[in-house]
C-alpha positions as CSV (number, residue, x, y, z in Angstrom):
1,M,0.0,0.0,0.0
2,K,1.2,3.5,-0.8
3,I,-0.2,6.9,0.1
4,K,0.6,10.4,-0.9
5,L,0.9,12.7,2.1
6,T,-1.3,15.8,1.7
7,K,1.2,17.7,3.8
8,P,4.8,16.6,3.3
9,Y,6.8,16.0,6.5
10,T,10.3,17.1,7.2
11,A,12.7,14.7,8.9
12,R,12.7,17.0,12.0
13,E,8.9,16.8,12.2
14,I,9.0,13.0,11.9
15,E,11.6,12.9,14.7
16,K,9.4,15.1,16.9
17,I,6.2,13.1,16.3
18,T,7.7,9.6,16.6
19,G,10.8,10.0,18.7
20,A,12.8,8.5,15.9
21,F,16.6,8.7,15.7
22,I,17.6,10.3,12.3
23,G,20.3,8.6,10.3
24,S,23.5,10.3,9.3
25,D,22.6,10.7,5.6
26,I,19.3,12.5,6.3
27,R,19.2,16.3,6.6
28,P,16.8,17.7,9.3
29,D,14.9,19.7,6.6
30,Q,14.6,16.8,4.2
31,T,11.0,16.4,3.1
32,L,9.1,13.2,2.6
33,D,5.8,13.3,0.6
34,A,4.7,9.6,0.5
35,I,4.6,6.5,2.6
36,A,4.9,2.9,1.3
37,T,4.6,-0.6,2.7
38,H,6.1,-2.4,-0.3
39,S,9.6,-1.6,-1.5
40,D,8.6,-1.7,-5.2
41,E,6.2,1.2,-4.5
42,V,9.0,3.5,-3.3
43,E,9.9,6.6,-5.3
44,K,12.1,9.6,-4.5
45,N,11.3,11.0,-1.1
46,T,9.1,8.1,-0.1
47,L,9.2,6.8,3.5
48,F,9.3,2.9,3.5
49,L,7.8,1.3,6.6
50,A,10.0,-1.8,7.3
51,F,7.7,-4.0,9.2
52,R,9.0,-7.3,10.7
53,G,6.7,-10.3,10.2
54,E,6.8,-14.0,10.6
55,R,8.0,-14.5,7.0
56,T,10.2,-11.5,6.3
57,D,12.0,-8.5,7.7
58,G,11.4,-5.2,5.8
59,T,14.9,-4.0,6.5
60,R,16.3,-6.4,3.9
61,F,14.9,-4.1,1.3
62,Y,17.1,-1.2,2.5
63,E,19.3,-1.0,-0.5
64,A,16.4,-1.3,-3.0
65,V,14.6,1.5,-1.2
66,T,17.6,3.9,-1.1
67,E,18.5,3.1,-4.7
68,R,15.0,4.4,-5.6
69,G,15.6,7.6,-3.6
70,G,13.6,6.6,-0.6
71,Y,14.1,6.4,3.1
72,I,13.4,3.6,5.6
73,M,11.7,3.6,9.0
74,S,12.7,0.5,11.0
75,E,13.9,-0.8,14.3
76,K,17.5,-1.0,13.1
77,R,19.9,1.9,12.4
78,H,20.5,2.9,8.8
79,A,22.3,5.9,7.4
80,R,19.1,6.8,5.3
81,G,16.7,5.7,8.0
82,F,14.5,6.6,10.9
83,T,15.1,4.3,13.8
84,V,12.2,3.7,16.1
85,S,11.4,1.2,18.9
86,S,8.2,0.1,17.0
87,V,7.3,0.9,13.4
88,Q,3.6,0.2,14.1
89,D,3.7,2.6,17.1
90,A,5.4,5.3,15.0
91,L,2.8,4.9,12.3
92,F,0.0,5.4,14.8
93,R,1.7,8.5,16.2
94,M,1.9,10.1,12.8
95,A,-1.7,9.3,12.1
96,E,-2.8,10.8,15.4
97,A,-0.9,14.0,14.7
98,H,-2.4,14.3,11.2
99,L,-5.9,13.6,12.5
100,A,-5.5,16.4,15.1
101,S,-4.6,18.8,12.2
102,L,-7.8,18.3,10.3
103,R,-9.5,21.5,11.4
104,Q,-12.5,21.2,9.2
105,R,-13.4,17.7,10.3
106,K,-17.0,17.4,11.5
107,S,-17.4,13.7,12.2
108,T,-15.4,10.4,12.1
109,V,-17.5,7.3,11.2
110,C,-16.0,3.9,12.0
111,I,-17.6,0.7,10.5
112,T,-16.9,-2.8,11.7
113,G,-18.7,-6.2,11.6
114,S,-18.2,-9.7,10.5
115,T,-19.6,-9.0,7.0
116,G,-20.9,-6.0,5.1
117,K,-18.3,-3.5,6.3
118,T,-17.0,-2.5,2.8
119,T,-20.4,-2.4,1.1
120,T,-21.9,-0.3,3.9
121,K,-18.9,2.1,3.7
122,E,-19.2,2.4,-0.1
123,I,-22.9,3.1,0.0
124,L,-22.5,5.7,2.8
125,F,-19.6,7.3,0.8
126,R,-21.9,7.7,-2.2
127,I,-24.7,9.2,-0.1
128,L,-22.4,11.7,1.7
129,S,-20.1,12.8,-1.1
130,P,-22.5,15.2,-2.9
131,H,-22.9,17.2,0.3
132,L,-19.6,16.9,2.2
133,C,-15.9,16.5,1.6
134,V,-15.5,12.8,2.5
135,H,-12.3,10.8,2.9
136,A,-12.9,7.1,3.1
137,T,-11.0,3.8,3.3
138,K,-10.0,2.6,-0.1
139,G,-11.2,-1.0,-0.8
140,N,-10.8,-3.0,2.4
141,Q,-7.6,-1.4,3.7
142,N,-9.0,-1.8,7.3
143,S,-6.1,-3.2,9.2
144,E,-3.7,-1.8,11.8
145,I,-1.7,-0.6,8.8
146,G,-4.4,0.3,6.4
147,L,-6.5,2.4,8.8
148,P,-3.7,4.7,10.0
149,L,-2.5,5.1,6.4
150,T,-6.0,6.1,5.4
151,V,-6.0,8.8,8.1
152,L,-2.6,10.0,7.0
153,S,-3.8,10.5,3.4
154,A,-6.9,12.6,4.4
155,P,-6.9,16.0,2.7
156,E,-6.8,19.1,4.9
157,D,-10.4,20.0,3.9
158,T,-11.8,16.6,5.0
159,E,-15.2,17.1,6.7
160,I,-16.2,13.4,7.2
161,L,-13.6,10.7,7.8
162,L,-15.2,7.4,6.9
163,L,-13.1,4.5,8.2
164,E,-13.5,0.7,7.8
165,A,-12.1,-1.2,10.8
166,G,-11.3,-4.9,10.6
167,M,-9.8,-7.4,13.0
168,N,-8.5,-10.9,13.2
169,H,-7.7,-11.1,16.9
170,A,-8.9,-9.5,20.2
171,G,-7.4,-6.1,21.0
172,E,-7.0,-4.9,17.4
173,L,-10.2,-2.9,17.2
174,A,-9.4,-1.3,20.5
175,R,-6.3,0.3,19.2
176,L,-8.0,1.4,16.0
177,S,-10.8,3.0,18.0
178,Y,-8.5,4.9,20.3
179,L,-6.8,6.3,17.1
180,A,-9.9,7.2,15.2
181,R,-12.1,8.5,18.2
182,P,-15.3,7.9,16.2
183,D,-18.3,10.3,16.5
184,L,-20.5,7.5,15.0
185,A,-19.7,3.7,15.2
186,I,-21.4,1.0,13.2
187,I,-21.3,-2.8,14.0
188,T,-23.0,-4.4,11.0
189,N,-23.3,-7.9,12.5
190,V,-21.6,-10.5,14.7
191,G,-20.9,-13.7,12.7
192,Y,-18.4,-16.5,12.6
193,A,-15.6,-14.9,10.6
194,H,-12.3,-15.5,12.4
195,V,-14.0,-17.8,14.9
196,G,-10.9,-20.1,14.5
197,N,-8.9,-17.3,16.1
198,L,-11.3,-16.1,18.8
199,G,-13.1,-19.4,19.7
200,S,-16.8,-18.4,19.9
201,R,-19.4,-15.8,18.7
202,E,-19.4,-14.4,22.2
203,A,-15.7,-13.7,21.9
204,I,-16.2,-12.2,18.5
205,A,-18.9,-9.9,19.8
206,A,-16.6,-8.8,22.6
207,A,-13.9,-8.0,20.1
208,K,-16.3,-6.1,17.8
209,K,-17.4,-4.0,20.8
210,E,-13.8,-2.8,21.2
211,I,-14.7,-0.3,18.4
212,L,-16.6,1.6,21.1
213,L,-13.7,2.1,23.5
214,G,-12.3,5.2,21.9
215,K,-15.6,6.7,20.7
216,K,-16.5,10.3,21.7
217,E,-18.8,10.7,24.7
218,N,-22.5,10.2,23.7
219,A,-21.5,9.1,20.2
220,S,-24.2,7.0,18.6
221,V,-23.7,3.3,17.8
222,L,-25.7,1.6,15.1
223,I,-26.2,-2.1,15.8
224,P,-28.5,-4.8,14.4
225,A,-31.7,-5.0,16.5
226,A,-31.8,-8.8,16.5
227,E,-28.3,-9.3,17.9
228,A,-28.6,-10.2,21.6
229,L,-24.8,-10.2,22.0
230,L,-24.8,-6.4,21.4
231,S,-27.8,-5.6,23.6
232,D,-25.6,-4.1,26.3
233,V,-24.1,-1.5,24.0
234,A,-24.4,2.1,25.3
235,D,-25.8,4.9,23.1
236,Q,-27.2,2.3,20.7
237,R,-29.5,3.0,17.8
238,T,-30.9,-0.2,16.4
239,V,-31.4,-1.3,12.8
240,A,-33.9,-4.0,11.8
241,L,-34.1,-5.8,8.5
242,F,-37.3,-7.8,8.8
243,G,-39.9,-5.4,10.3
244,E,-38.9,-5.8,13.9
245,E,-39.4,-2.9,16.3
246,A,-36.3,-0.7,16.1
247,D,-35.0,2.9,15.6
248,F,-34.6,2.2,11.9
249,T,-36.5,-0.6,10.2
250,L,-36.4,-2.0,6.7
251,T,-39.7,-3.6,5.9
252,E,-41.9,-4.3,2.8
253,E,-45.1,-2.7,1.7
254,N,-46.9,-4.2,-1.3
255,G,-43.7,-6.2,-2.0
256,D,-41.5,-3.1,-2.2
257,P,-38.7,-2.4,0.4
258,I,-39.4,0.6,2.6
259,F,-37.0,2.0,5.1
260,K,-38.4,3.8,8.2
261,E,-36.9,6.0,10.9
262,R,-38.9,5.8,14.1
263,G,-40.9,9.0,14.3
264,G,-39.1,10.3,11.2
265,A,-38.2,9.8,7.6
266,H,-39.6,7.1,5.3
267,L,-37.5,6.1,2.3
268,A,-38.3,3.9,-0.7
269,F,-35.5,1.5,-1.5
270,P,-35.1,0.1,-5.1
271,Q,-37.7,-2.4,-6.2
272,G,-36.2,-5.9,-6.7
273,M,-33.5,-5.4,-4.0
274,T,-33.6,-9.1,-3.0
275,D,-29.9,-9.5,-2.0
276,L,-29.9,-9.7,1.8
277,A,-26.4,-8.4,2.1
278,M,-27.2,-5.4,0.0
279,R,-30.4,-4.7,2.0
280,S,-28.5,-4.8,5.2
281,A,-25.7,-2.5,4.0
282,S,-28.2,-0.1,2.5
283,A,-30.1,0.0,5.8
284,F,-27.1,0.8,7.9
285,A,-25.8,3.4,5.4
286,A,-29.2,5.1,5.3
287,A,-29.5,5.1,9.1
288,A,-26.0,6.6,9.4
289,A,-26.7,9.2,6.7
290,L,-29.9,10.3,8.5
291,L,-27.9,10.7,11.8
292,L,-25.4,12.8,9.9
293,G,-28.1,15.1,8.7
294,I,-28.6,14.1,5.1
295,Q,-32.0,14.5,3.5
296,A,-34.1,11.4,2.9
297,S,-34.6,12.2,-0.9
298,S,-30.8,12.4,-1.4
299,I,-30.4,9.1,0.4
300,E,-33.0,7.4,-1.8
301,K,-31.3,8.6,-5.0
302,E,-27.8,7.4,-4.1
303,I,-28.9,4.0,-2.8
304,S,-30.9,3.4,-6.0
305,S,-27.9,4.4,-8.1
306,F,-25.4,2.3,-6.1
307,S,-27.7,-0.8,-6.0
308,H,-28.1,-0.7,-9.8
309,N,-24.4,-0.2,-10.5
310,I,-23.1,-2.8,-8.0
311,F,-25.3,-5.6,-9.3
312,R,-24.4,-4.7,-12.9
313,Q,-20.7,-4.9,-12.1
314,N,-21.0,-8.3,-10.4
315,I,-23.1,-9.9,-13.1
316,I,-21.7,-11.4,-16.3
317,N,-23.9,-12.7,-19.1
318,K,-22.0,-15.2,-21.1
319,N,-22.5,-18.6,-22.8
320,G,-26.2,-18.6,-22.1
321,M,-25.8,-18.0,-18.3
322,E,-26.2,-15.1,-15.9
323,I,-23.1,-15.5,-13.7
324,V,-23.1,-13.6,-10.4
325,F,-19.5,-13.4,-9.0
326,D,-19.5,-13.0,-5.2
327,A,-16.2,-14.6,-4.1
328,Y,-14.4,-12.2,-1.9
329,N,-15.9,-13.1,1.5
330,A,-17.2,-16.5,2.5
331,S,-18.1,-16.3,6.2
332,P,-21.1,-18.5,7.1
333,E,-23.3,-15.5,7.3
334,S,-22.4,-14.3,3.8
335,V,-22.9,-17.8,2.4
336,L,-26.4,-18.0,3.9
337,N,-27.1,-14.5,2.4
338,A,-26.0,-15.8,-1.0
339,I,-28.3,-18.9,-0.7
340,F,-31.4,-17.0,0.3
341,S,-30.8,-14.2,-2.1
342,L,-30.3,-16.6,-5.0
343,C,-33.6,-18.3,-4.2
344,R,-35.5,-15.0,-3.6
345,R,-34.5,-13.9,-7.1
346,R,-35.9,-17.0,-8.7
347,D,-38.0,-15.2,-11.4
348,E,-38.5,-18.5,-13.4
349,R,-34.8,-18.9,-14.2
350,P,-33.1,-22.2,-13.4
351,C,-30.4,-21.4,-10.8
352,A,-27.3,-23.0,-9.5
353,L,-24.9,-22.3,-6.6
354,V,-21.2,-22.9,-6.9
355,L,-19.9,-23.0,-3.3
356,G,-16.2,-23.0,-2.4
357,D,-14.7,-23.5,1.0
358,M,-15.2,-21.1,3.9
359,K,-12.1,-20.4,5.9
360,E,-10.9,-19.7,9.5
361,L,-13.7,-21.7,11.1
362,G,-11.5,-23.7,13.4
363,A,-13.3,-26.1,15.7
364,H,-16.6,-24.7,14.5
365,A,-16.2,-26.0,10.9
366,D,-18.4,-29.1,11.3
367,A,-21.3,-27.1,12.9
368,M,-21.0,-24.4,10.2
369,H,-21.1,-27.0,7.4
370,R,-24.2,-28.5,8.9
371,R,-25.8,-25.1,9.2
372,I,-25.1,-24.4,5.5
373,A,-26.3,-27.8,4.5
374,S,-29.6,-27.2,6.4
375,A,-30.1,-23.9,4.6
376,L,-29.5,-25.6,1.2
377,S,-32.0,-28.2,2.0
378,E,-34.6,-25.7,3.0
379,Q,-34.2,-23.9,-0.3
380,R,-34.0,-27.1,-2.5
381,G,-37.3,-26.3,-4.2
382,D,-35.8,-23.1,-5.6
383,M,-32.2,-24.3,-6.3
384,D,-31.7,-26.6,-9.4
385,L,-28.1,-27.5,-9.0
386,L,-25.4,-27.4,-6.4
387,F,-21.7,-27.5,-7.2
388,L,-19.4,-27.9,-4.2
389,F,-15.7,-27.1,-4.6
390,G,-12.9,-27.6,-2.1
391,E,-11.9,-29.6,1.0
392,S,-15.4,-29.1,2.7
393,A,-17.3,-30.3,-0.4
394,E,-17.8,-33.9,0.7
395,A,-18.9,-33.0,4.2
396,I,-21.4,-30.4,3.1
397,A,-22.7,-32.7,0.4
398,E,-23.3,-35.5,2.9
399,Y,-25.1,-33.2,5.4
400,A,-27.2,-31.7,2.6
401,K,-28.3,-35.1,1.4
402,E,-29.1,-36.1,5.0
403,S,-31.3,-33.0,5.2
404,G,-33.2,-33.9,2.0
405,F,-31.3,-32.2,-0.9
406,P,-31.5,-34.5,-3.9
407,A,-28.2,-36.3,-4.5
408,D,-28.6,-36.1,-8.3
409,R,-28.5,-32.3,-8.2
410,I,-25.1,-32.2,-6.3
411,F,-21.7,-32.2,-7.9
412,I,-18.6,-32.6,-5.7
413,N,-15.1,-31.5,-6.5
414,P,-12.7,-31.7,-3.5
415,D,-9.6,-30.9,-5.7
416,T,-8.8,-27.2,-5.4
417,D,-6.1,-27.5,-8.0
418,C,-8.7,-28.6,-10.6
419,P,-11.3,-25.9,-11.1
420,E,-11.7,-27.2,-14.6
421,A,-13.7,-30.2,-13.3
422,T,-16.3,-27.9,-11.7
423,A,-16.4,-25.6,-14.7
424,N,-16.9,-28.4,-17.2
425,E,-19.7,-29.9,-15.1
426,I,-21.5,-26.6,-15.0
427,L,-21.2,-26.2,-18.7
428,K,-22.4,-29.7,-19.3
429,R,-25.4,-29.4,-17.0
430,K,-26.4,-25.8,-17.5
431,R,-29.8,-24.8,-18.9
432,D,-30.6,-21.8,-21.1
433,G,-30.6,-18.6,-19.1
434,M,-29.4,-20.3,-15.9
435,R,-28.3,-18.0,-13.1
436,V,-25.1,-19.2,-11.6
437,V,-23.8,-17.7,-8.3
438,L,-20.1,-18.3,-7.5
439,K,-19.4,-18.0,-3.8
440,G,-16.2,-18.8,-1.8
441,A,-13.4,-17.5,0.3
442,R,-10.8,-15.3,-1.4
443,A,-8.2,-18.0,-0.8
444,M,-10.3,-20.4,-3.1
445,R,-9.6,-18.2,-6.1
446,M,-13.1,-18.8,-7.5
447,E,-12.2,-16.5,-10.4
448,R,-10.5,-19.5,-12.0
449,I,-14.0,-21.1,-12.4
450,L,-15.4,-17.8,-13.6
451,C,-12.7,-17.5,-16.3
452,L,-13.4,-21.0,-17.6
453,L,-17.2,-20.3,-17.7
454,T,-16.8,-17.1,-19.7
455,V,-14.3,-18.3,-22.3
456,E,-15.6,-17.3,-25.7
457,K,-16.8,-20.1,-27.9
458,D,-16.1,-20.4,-31.6
459,G,-18.3,-17.9,-33.4
460,D,-18.8,-15.8,-30.3
461,H,-16.5,-13.0,-31.2
462,N,-17.8,-9.5,-31.6
463,A,-17.0,-7.4,-34.7
């Protein structure tokens, strides 16, 4: 990751902020205008952060960095380097200093949750941007490195700082919260992502609630109304997705989604918004926008536009199929959303789910496989074919068959090195106009199957 600093720092300023020892080949008035975490991103006057990890030590790139005209920050002394006791701590101090300098900032919004963080952030960014100067996390750069770098890259005229905060272990969100000091926090849900690291949903909920530790006094916290593990959160404002009683409720009237604020605004969401993950992200973004003072009509417009564009980007019509590619996240919750959303969009099309492995389930893997299999069986009337790909394929298939899913509609491929077998079976068994949803963890590289399904056939070329 590389960022351009909106305000270049001198070596003396970096020394003052971080307590660094300045190397002998660095002038005190030397300016640095960018920060990079990969040596191949370094250009002249770039500060390279030499993190030490389990597999590598960033200081081994010292010569490559200096040859490119850059400087290094590390825990070892170098002539063209800033020596600190902890590169991570130094990065946080620089981010804190820059955050304090943003004089026009009105609010900082921090979004976390097991799933839906990035989509919620992107929708909220779209809603806020026509009205305010918003600086937001790019992509999903939400880690202990990505979040402070996002802060450091914020322009001086930033009014809303929109941050996505992720975690793998307990304690990580606490540090991010104390850095960001959110005026509004959002916890989209508590699922089973990273349960292999944390051990239980209760432990995951406790880790998610760390986002509140650094929040401003009386700052609002948006949480899902149905999540009992978050019921003790102070300053909570609840969001409901299925008509339950809450501060903000997404319900349906005459089959169309309607978003309501208790005692306040009513918003019409786009017709045909059947994807559960999109409905959830839109609801949280709308609630946050209302709390930040955005008019209901503007929220309606931007959600409608975003919903249309995001579905169009993820859908590929090729070789007689409508292929929906949804293969970045595969927590149990996002897989369940994919199953129910696929079946809700039935619209007379034959449909198929291509499901790759979920990851980081630890001791909960068997229970999660059973949960997915049960959902598949419940929806068997609306799902024509099921293609299981990866190490968990056989277990999920067995559980699905035990629950009543027809065996002749299941194809199993446990060989992750052979996506061709799955793609070939899909092409062999597909029906005209079939909707095919590809879902799996990023590590499964489901795009390999996508590429094989979308290869042009002879006579398919466009003039």
